[in-house]
N, C-alpha and C positions, 0 to 999 in steps of 0.2 A: 496567481500561477506559481507553481512549484519552483519555477526558475528564479523568481524574485527571492524566495527564501534561500535558495542555494547561493545566489549571487551575494545576498547580504551576509550569509555566514562566511563566504570566501573573502569578502572585503574586510569583515572583522578579523579573520585570520591574518590577512596581509597587513592590516593596521597594527595588529599586535606584533607581527614579525618584523616589520620594515625597520623600526628603529633599532631593535636588537640585532637584526642582521647587518645593518650599517655599523653598528659598534663593533661586532665581531670581525667584519671585514677590515675595518680600520685597525683593530688590534692585530690581526694577521699580517697585514702589509707592514705595520710598524714593527712587528716582530721579525720580519724578514729583512727589512731595510734599515731598522733603528733610526728612521727618519720621520718626524712628524709631517713635514711638508710634503714629503713623497706620499705618505699614506693618505693625506687629505686630497692631494692632487689626483691620486689614482681613483678615489671614490668620486671626485668631481667629474672626471672623464667618463667613468663607468655609468654614472647616473645623469650625464649632461642632457640627453634628449628630455628626460623628465623634469629637470631643473628648468629647461627652457619653457616647456608648457606651463609649469607651475607659476613662474614669474610672469609670463605673458598673459596668463589667465587673469592674475591680479591687475596687470596693466590695462588690458583691453576691457575688462569688466568695469574697472574704475572710470575709464574714459566714456564708456557707454552710459553710465549712470550719472555722469557729469561731475566727477571728482578728479581733481588735477593730480597728476603724477610727475615724477622726476626721478633721476638717478637710477636707472635700470642697470643691474649688474648681473652678469651670467658667469663669472669666474670667482674662485675662492678669494676671500678677504681675510686678512690677519692670519697667515699660515703659522706664524710663531706664537699666537695667542691661544688662550684656553677656549675662547668663544669664537668660532669660525662660522662665516656664512658662505655657502656655496653659491648663492644668488640672492638678490634683494631688489626691491623697488620701493621708492619713497611714495607715500600716498598721503594727501592732505586730509585734515580732519573733516568728518562729515557726520550726518545724523545716523542714528543706530541702525536704521533699516538698510541704508546704502553700505554702511561699514559691514553689516553681517553678509550682504551679498557679495561684497569684495572678498571678504574673509574666507567664504566657502567656495568661491569660484574655482580654485584649482581641483577640488573634488569633482565638481560638475563637468569641467572641461576635461579632466582626466578620464572620468567615466565615459565621456563622448568619444575620446580618442580610443580607449580600449574597446568600446563597442564597435566603432567603425573598423578597426583593425580586425577584430574578431569576425565581423560580418564578411569581409572580402577575403579573409585568409584562405578558405577552402577553394577559392578560385585561382590561387596563385601557385607558382612553381616552387620547388624545394628550396633553392638557395634564398629567394625572397621570404620564404616562410620563416627561415632561421632568423633573418634580420628582424622580422616582424615580432618573433618571440622575444628577441632582445629588447625591442621597443616596449613590449608588454611588460617585461621585467623592469626596465628603467622607469617607466610611467607609473606602474602600480606601487613602486617603492618611494615615489617622491610626490604623489598627488594629494597626500593627506595634509590638511591644514595644520599649522602649528597652534599652540595655545595662544600665542600672540595674534595670529590671524583670526581666531574665533573669539576674540574679545568682544563681548556684547551680542554674540550671535544667538546664544541659547534663549534669552528672553524673547527675541524676535521669532525664533523657531516655535516656541510654545504658543505664542499668539497666533501664528500661521496654522499650527495644528488644531488649535481650538476653532479657528474659523473653518477649516476644512471639515472638522467633525460636526459643526453646526450646519454646514451646508449638506453633509451626507444625512444627518437626521431629518432635515428639511425636505429631503427627497430629491436633491439636485444630483443628477448622474451625468457622466460622459459616456456616450455610446459610440462605438466604433464598428465600421463595416467588417465582414468576414475577411476580405483580402488584406485590410490593414492589420487586423488581429493576427493573421497568418504570418505576415512579415515581421511583426513585433515579436512573435514567438520565436521565429527563426533567429532574429536578432539576439534575443536574450539567451536562447539555447547555445548559440555559438559563443557568447560572452561567458556563460557559466562554465563551459568546457574549457576554454582557454585560460580564465582565471584559475580554475582547478590546476592546470598544468603549471601556471606561475607560482601558485601557492606551494605546490609540491616541490618546485625548483628552489624556492626560497628556504623551505624546510631542509632540503638536502644540503644546500650551501651553509646554512646556519649550523647544522650538526657537525659538518666536516670542519668548519672554522673553529667551533667550540671544542672539538676533540683535539685540534691542533694546539690551541691555547692552553687547555688543561694538561696536555703532554708536556709542554714546555715548562709550565708552572711546576709540575711534578718533578721534572729533571733538575730544574734550577732551585727548587725548594723555595720559591718565593712568588708572590703575586705579580702579574704583569702590570707594570705602570706605564700607561700611554700618554699621560698628560705632560 
């Protein structure tokens, strides 16, 4: 379906924008306050719902597949240091497959949350819709797994893709009834529409913050140092 392609392109745009957007917002707040802890705390509060879903996705998925966890944190650590974590959870060592599942979990849970919000949004009133758009913004900018999370994921992903391709070639298909297909279409149509709005919002905020940073650098005739 065309909606899968649209959603894939929107997610790619959000993935490419999310880190740059976060950096620009950090630089902007740092510029206004001259305080690294304040800038980091602002971002932590802004993206807190997404951070909660991200870390709980790791936690719950690890527990489901039988891997021990500890040390869940949902607040910034090391505000005065260069390397700052806005949330974390300690996960015991496991085999490559379970590690890959745990690593990619925030993306899966995040997509599920985005899909549910998008599906029910048309049925809700205006004030609640604004809140839900904020949740879409926060979740979509924090759901992507870090390189550390994806350690060992790609070899497992390649194996699964090869298995799926072999099954397809062998003629194995999953058939769905028309009502189920209709609901799935509505689900992904709503998700594609709202992810487009969020991507547009990200682009707008990114451009405004970038212009502000460039303006200050031009006036001060020096590069903005934020670390």
